[in-house]
Short mmCIF file of the C-alpha atoms (twelve columns), coordinates in Angstrom:
data_MODEL
# 
_entry.id   MODEL 
# 
loop_
_atom_site.group_PDB 
_atom_site.id 
_atom_site.type_symbol 
_atom_site.label_atom_id 
_atom_site.label_alt_id 
_atom_site.label_comp_id 
_atom_site.label_asym_id 
_atom_site.label_seq_id 
_atom_site.Cartn_x 
_atom_site.Cartn_y 
_atom_site.Cartn_z 
_atom_site.pdbx_PDB_model_num 
ATOM 1   C CA . MET A 1   -10.026 7.264   9.255   1 
ATOM 2   C CA . LYS A 2   -7.106  5.108   11.612  1 
ATOM 3   C CA . ILE A 3   -5.785  2.180   13.111  1 
ATOM 4   C CA . GLU A 4   -5.305  0.841   16.046  1 
ATOM 5   C CA . VAL A 5   -3.113  -1.726  17.013  1 
ATOM 6   C CA . LYS A 6   -2.615  -4.020  20.140  1 
ATOM 7   C CA . ASP A 7   -0.212  -6.468  22.026  1 
ATOM 8   C CA . LEU A 8   0.299   -7.440  18.103  1 
ATOM 9   C CA . GLY A 9   2.804   -10.307 17.641  1 
ATOM 10  C CA . LYS A 10  3.533   -12.462 14.640  1 
ATOM 11  C CA . LYS A 11  5.585   -15.753 14.193  1 
ATOM 12  C CA . PHE A 12  6.972   -17.602 12.060  1 
ATOM 13  C CA . ILE A 13  7.771   -21.826 13.423  1 
ATOM 14  C CA . LYS A 14  9.139   -20.558 17.051  1 
ATOM 15  C CA . GLU A 15  10.917  -17.009 16.086  1 
ATOM 16  C CA . TRP A 16  9.125   -14.189 16.471  1 
ATOM 17  C CA . ILE A 17  8.755   -11.356 13.566  1 
ATOM 18  C CA . PHE A 18  7.602   -8.587  16.309  1 
ATOM 19  C CA . ARG A 19  5.900   -8.929  19.646  1 
ATOM 20  C CA . HIS A 20  3.899   -6.755  22.124  1 
ATOM 21  C CA . LEU A 21  3.233   -4.115  19.703  1 
ATOM 22  C CA . ASP A 22  0.979   -1.220  20.134  1 
ATOM 23  C CA . PHE A 23  0.895   1.660   17.753  1 
ATOM 24  C CA . THR A 24  -2.031  3.882   16.303  1 
ATOM 25  C CA . PHE A 25  -2.081  4.605   12.729  1 
ATOM 26  C CA . ASP A 26  -3.495  8.148   13.012  1 
ATOM 27  C CA . GLU A 27  -5.998  9.822   10.246  1 
ATOM 28  C CA . PHE A 28  -4.336  11.696  7.327   1 
ATOM 29  C CA . GLN A 29  -0.825  10.663  9.069   1 
ATOM 30  C CA . SER A 30  2.085   9.419   6.882   1 
ATOM 31  C CA . TYR A 31  4.236   6.917   8.668   1 
ATOM 32  C CA . ALA A 32  7.047   4.715   7.909   1 
ATOM 33  C CA . ILE A 33  7.351   1.395   8.764   1 
ATOM 34  C CA . THR A 34  11.679  0.422   8.937   1 
ATOM 35  C CA . VAL A 35  13.646  -2.791  9.356   1 
ATOM 36  C CA . PRO A 36  16.304  -4.984  8.327   1 
ATOM 37  C CA . ASN A 37  15.936  -6.680  4.873   1 
ATOM 38  C CA . GLY A 38  14.438  -9.868  5.721   1 
ATOM 39  C CA . SER A 39  13.122  -8.367  9.459   1 
ATOM 40  C CA . GLY A 40  9.877   -8.049  9.187   1 
ATOM 41  C CA . LYS A 41  8.423   -4.932  7.131   1 
ATOM 42  C CA . SER A 42  6.190   -6.653  4.761   1 
ATOM 43  C CA . THR A 43  4.725   -9.492  7.184   1 
ATOM 44  C CA . PHE A 44  3.768   -6.376  9.520   1 
ATOM 45  C CA . ILE A 45  2.002   -4.803  6.309   1 
ATOM 46  C CA . LEU A 46  0.460   -7.978  5.036   1 
ATOM 47  C CA . SER A 47  -0.896  -8.186  8.948   1 
ATOM 48  C CA . LEU A 48  -2.211  -4.740  9.399   1 
ATOM 49  C CA . ALA A 49  -3.390  -5.137  5.985   1 
ATOM 50  C CA . GLY A 50  -5.517  -8.836  7.142   1 
ATOM 51  C CA . PHE A 51  -3.880  -10.629 3.847   1 
ATOM 52  C CA . ILE A 52  -1.612  -12.845 7.248   1 
ATOM 53  C CA . PRO A 53  -2.840  -13.940 10.463  1 
ATOM 54  C CA . THR A 54  -1.166  -13.091 13.450  1 
ATOM 55  C CA . ASN A 55  -0.257  -14.608 16.613  1 
ATOM 56  C CA . GLU A 56  -1.397  -12.368 18.932  1 
ATOM 57  C CA . GLY A 57  -2.751  -8.588  19.448  1 
ATOM 58  C CA . THR A 58  -5.602  -7.311  17.438  1 
ATOM 59  C CA . VAL A 59  -6.514  -4.637  14.542  1 
ATOM 60  C CA . GLN A 60  -8.924  -2.388  13.936  1 
ATOM 61  C CA . TYR A 61  -9.811  -0.191  11.875  1 
ATOM 62  C CA . TYR A 62  -12.106 3.623   12.212  1 
ATOM 63  C CA . LYS A 63  -13.874 5.654   10.626  1 
ATOM 64  C CA . ASP A 64  -15.855 8.695   12.748  1 
ATOM 65  C CA . GLY A 65  -15.040 6.979   15.950  1 
ATOM 66  C CA . ASN A 66  -17.127 3.808   14.673  1 
ATOM 67  C CA . LEU A 67  -15.319 -0.029  14.217  1 
ATOM 68  C CA . ILE A 68  -15.720 -1.397  10.597  1 
ATOM 69  C CA . PRO A 69  -16.080 -4.997  10.127  1 
ATOM 70  C CA . GLU A 70  -13.329 -6.914  9.806   1 
ATOM 71  C CA . ASP A 71  -15.406 -8.034  6.247   1 
ATOM 72  C CA . GLU A 72  -15.470 -4.085  5.497   1 
ATOM 73  C CA . ILE A 73  -12.088 -3.561  6.023   1 
ATOM 74  C CA . PHE A 74  -11.098 -4.347  2.204   1 
ATOM 75  C CA . LYS A 75  -12.614 -1.564  0.934   1 
ATOM 76  C CA . THR A 76  -11.610 1.061   2.897   1 
ATOM 77  C CA . LEU A 77  -7.701  0.803   1.484   1 
ATOM 78  C CA . ASP A 78  -4.933  0.080   -1.140  1 
ATOM 79  C CA . ILE A 79  -1.961  -2.074  -1.171  1 
ATOM 80  C CA . ILE A 80  0.582   -1.962  -3.844  1 
ATOM 81  C CA . THR A 81  4.222   -4.267  -3.402  1 
ATOM 82  C CA . PRO A 82  6.023   -5.659  -5.817  1 
ATOM 83  C CA . TYR A 83  5.152   -8.992  -4.458  1 
ATOM 84  C CA . LEU A 84  1.596   -9.131  -4.603  1 
ATOM 85  C CA . GLU A 85  0.491   -10.206 -8.783  1 
ATOM 86  C CA . LEU A 86  -1.936  -8.920  -11.122 1 
ATOM 87  C CA . ILE A 87  -4.286  -10.545 -13.136 1 
ATOM 88  C CA . GLU A 88  -1.441  -10.768 -15.745 1 
ATOM 89  C CA . GLU A 89  -4.652  -12.058 -18.951 1 
ATOM 90  C CA . PHE A 90  -6.052  -8.679  -18.557 1 
ATOM 91  C CA . THR A 91  -5.332  -6.236  -21.128 1 
ATOM 92  C CA . LEU A 92  -4.884  -2.997  -18.639 1 
ATOM 93  C CA . ASP A 93  -8.277  -1.989  -20.192 1 
ATOM 94  C CA . GLU A 94  -9.988  -4.987  -19.168 1 
ATOM 95  C CA . PHE A 95  -7.691  -4.536  -15.888 1 
ATOM 96  C CA . LEU A 96  -9.689  -1.156  -15.181 1 
ATOM 97  C CA . ALA A 97  -13.278 -2.322  -15.941 1 
ATOM 98  C CA . PHE A 98  -12.748 -5.095  -13.458 1 
ATOM 99  C CA . HIS A 99  -10.570 -3.228  -10.698 1 
ATOM 100 C CA . PHE A 100 -13.215 -0.321  -10.541 1 
ATOM 101 C CA . LYS A 101 -16.166 -2.739  -9.786  1 
ATOM 102 C CA . PHE A 102 -14.473 -2.950  -6.547  1 
ATOM 103 C CA . LYS A 103 -12.549 0.324   -5.351  1 
ATOM 104 C CA . THR A 104 -13.615 3.547   -6.831  1 
ATOM 105 C CA . LEU A 105 -11.379 6.507   -8.994  1 
ATOM 106 C CA . ARG A 106 -10.904 9.568   -7.763  1 
ATOM 107 C CA . GLU A 107 -13.203 12.500  -8.298  1 
ATOM 108 C CA . GLY A 108 -13.086 14.000  -11.576 1 
ATOM 109 C CA . TYR A 109 -10.830 11.003  -12.804 1 
ATOM 110 C CA . SER A 110 -12.010 8.879   -16.547 1 
ATOM 111 C CA . ILE A 111 -10.385 5.524   -16.928 1 
ATOM 112 C CA . ASN A 112 -9.009  7.539   -19.181 1 
ATOM 113 C CA . ASP A 113 -7.313  9.715   -17.073 1 
ATOM 114 C CA . PHE A 114 -5.852  6.979   -14.957 1 
ATOM 115 C CA . ILE A 115 -4.363  5.940   -17.998 1 
ATOM 116 C CA . ASP A 116 -2.677  8.521   -19.189 1 
ATOM 117 C CA . LYS A 117 -1.062  9.471   -15.241 1 
ATOM 118 C CA . ILE A 118 0.931   6.304   -15.260 1 
ATOM 119 C CA . TYR A 119 2.127   6.664   -18.715 1 
ATOM 120 C CA . LEU A 120 0.641   3.724   -20.045 1 
ATOM 121 C CA . ASN A 121 -1.900  4.699   -22.759 1 
ATOM 122 C CA . GLU A 122 0.236   3.665   -25.827 1 
ATOM 123 C CA . ASP A 123 -0.171  -0.684  -23.864 1 
ATOM 124 C CA . ARG A 124 -3.628  -0.232  -22.878 1 
ATOM 125 C CA . SER A 125 -4.342  -2.614  -25.542 1 
ATOM 126 C CA . LYS A 126 -0.964  -4.981  -24.628 1 
ATOM 127 C CA . GLN A 127 -1.572  -7.544  -22.202 1 
ATOM 128 C CA . ILE A 128 -0.093  -7.113  -18.494 1 
ATOM 129 C CA . LYS A 129 1.804   -10.049 -19.153 1 
ATOM 130 C CA . ASN A 130 4.012   -8.340  -21.542 1 
ATOM 131 C CA . TYR A 131 4.704   -5.556  -19.622 1 
ATOM 132 C CA . SER A 132 8.153   -4.587  -18.135 1 
ATOM 133 C CA . SER A 133 8.386   -4.858  -13.941 1 
ATOM 134 C CA . GLY A 134 8.307   -0.769  -14.128 1 
ATOM 135 C CA . MET A 135 4.959   -0.264  -16.021 1 
ATOM 136 C CA . LYS A 136 3.528   -3.379  -13.611 1 
ATOM 137 C CA . GLN A 137 4.952   -1.225  -10.620 1 
ATOM 138 C CA . ARG A 138 3.339   2.006   -11.904 1 
ATOM 139 C CA . LEU A 139 0.497   0.974   -12.706 1 
ATOM 140 C CA . LYS A 140 -0.256  -0.553  -8.884  1 
ATOM 141 C CA . LEU A 141 1.171   3.149   -7.312  1 
ATOM 142 C CA . GLY A 142 -1.343  4.226   -9.478  1 
ATOM 143 C CA . LEU A 143 -4.122  2.445   -8.401  1 
ATOM 144 C CA . GLY A 144 -2.992  3.719   -4.662  1 
ATOM 145 C CA . PHE A 145 -2.468  7.467   -6.331  1 
ATOM 146 C CA . PHE A 146 -5.855  7.778   -8.059  1 
ATOM 147 C CA . SER A 147 -8.335  5.833   -5.776  1 
ATOM 148 C CA . THR A 148 -10.202 7.600   -3.223  1 
ATOM 149 C CA . SER A 149 -9.664  4.662   -0.735  1 
ATOM 150 C CA . GLU A 150 -8.699  5.833   2.090   1 
ATOM 151 C CA . ILE A 151 -5.577  3.961   3.984   1 
ATOM 152 C CA . CYS A 152 -2.512  3.560   1.659   1 
ATOM 153 C CA . PHE A 153 -0.012  0.844   2.201   1 
ATOM 154 C CA . LEU A 154 3.112   0.914   0.036   1 
ATOM 155 C CA . ASP A 155 5.880   -2.350  0.092   1 
ATOM 156 C CA . GLU A 156 8.495   -0.943  -0.904  1 
ATOM 157 C CA . PRO A 157 7.325   1.511   -3.561  1 
ATOM 158 C CA . THR A 158 9.965   1.878   -5.903  1 
ATOM 159 C CA . THR A 159 11.159  -1.147  -6.775  1 
ATOM 160 C CA . ASN A 160 11.625  -2.224  -9.915  1 
ATOM 161 C CA . LEU A 161 11.661  1.807   -11.268 1 
ATOM 162 C CA . ASP A 162 13.810  3.673   -12.698 1 
ATOM 163 C CA . GLU A 163 15.015  7.247   -12.230 1 
ATOM 164 C CA . GLN A 164 12.400  8.489   -14.317 1 
ATOM 165 C CA . GLY A 165 9.994   6.521   -12.229 1 
ATOM 166 C CA . ILE A 166 10.786  7.251   -8.851  1 
ATOM 167 C CA . ALA A 167 10.794  11.285  -9.363  1 
ATOM 168 C CA . TRP A 168 7.049   10.136  -10.640 1 
ATOM 169 C CA . TYR A 169 6.898   8.663   -7.236  1 
ATOM 170 C CA . LEU A 170 8.226   11.154  -5.072  1 
ATOM 171 C CA . GLU A 171 5.615   13.386  -7.242  1 
ATOM 172 C CA . ASN A 172 2.447   11.148  -6.113  1 
ATOM 173 C CA . ILE A 173 2.999   10.083  -2.940  1 
ATOM 174 C CA . LYS A 174 3.645   13.960  -1.335  1 
ATOM 175 C CA . LYS A 175 0.571   14.644  -3.216  1 
ATOM 176 C CA . LEU A 176 -1.554  12.335  -0.777  1 
ATOM 177 C CA . LEU A 177 -0.151  13.632  1.976   1 
ATOM 178 C CA . GLY A 178 -2.186  14.574  4.700   1 
ATOM 179 C CA . LYS A 179 -5.532  13.637  2.636   1 
ATOM 180 C CA . LYS A 180 -5.072  9.610   3.466   1 
ATOM 181 C CA . LEU A 181 -3.816  7.564   6.158   1 
ATOM 182 C CA . VAL A 182 -0.308  6.842   4.521   1 
ATOM 183 C CA . LEU A 183 2.261   3.677   5.314   1 
ATOM 184 C CA . ILE A 184 5.491   3.345   3.232   1 
ATOM 185 C CA . SER A 185 7.797   -0.254  4.354   1 
ATOM 186 C CA . SER A 186 11.029  0.389   3.213   1 
ATOM 187 C CA . ASN A 187 14.672  0.469   4.490   1 
ATOM 188 C CA . GLN A 188 15.109  3.423   1.771   1 
ATOM 189 C CA . LYS A 189 14.987  6.949   2.785   1 
ATOM 190 C CA . SER A 190 14.315  8.844   0.260   1 
ATOM 191 C CA . GLU A 191 10.777  6.864   0.063   1 
ATOM 192 C CA . TYR A 192 9.539   7.594   3.239   1 
ATOM 193 C CA . ASP A 193 11.602  10.859  4.235   1 
ATOM 194 C CA . PHE A 194 8.785   12.653  3.821   1 
ATOM 195 C CA . CYS A 195 7.116   11.033  6.434   1 
ATOM 196 C CA . ASP A 196 5.497   12.015  9.887   1 
ATOM 197 C CA . LYS A 197 6.804   9.439   11.773  1 
ATOM 198 C CA . ILE A 198 8.721   6.811   11.949  1 
ATOM 199 C CA . LEU A 199 8.361   2.733   13.366  1 
ATOM 200 C CA . HIS A 200 11.080  0.472   14.000  1 
ATOM 201 C CA . ILE A 201 9.593   -3.029  13.756  1 
ATOM 202 C CA . ALA A 202 13.259  -4.158  15.304  1 
ATOM 203 C CA . ASP A 203 12.099  -2.641  18.506  1 
ATOM 204 C CA . TYR A 204 9.193   -4.828  19.014  1 
ATOM 205 C CA . LYS A 205 11.195  -8.227  19.062  1 
# 
């Protein structure tokens, strides 16, 4: 699984956030996406994932050399960001039953295993709206860590995590390296200093 970006450009009103961006994200590699705060990290991640349109260029996904149709791309990836919302009216059990109708847990994992891995077993019957911000972030990260999706997008992944949560993130993200295509959007070096390559969005103004 790889992503090819050609001559990509995105602007708001008259200001270009990035432009003429050519890059290939290769299978099983890990990439850090860096740029000063407020200068386009999240915009770039959302553009890659197809959540927002770009003004120029193309983003194409390939598997085994074959182009994946745009309406099939969502099946290949997980995207974890602080600003994408969960369905907070659901309990954890209800949410996971719904979510895993569209995604697949890693082989050998059950829903119970997943809940144990994200340390929410005692809170599984609570509505997600009653979770702390750290609990919600751990749930989001777990959806990327323990699914079979081949691509994992992470935007500012340790947002809302305490010291113990950050250690949990680092332990689990490093287990993904070499198993998925991983893209981490961040300005905190500790979140990505293990990545294979770094892409500086500011180089494409």
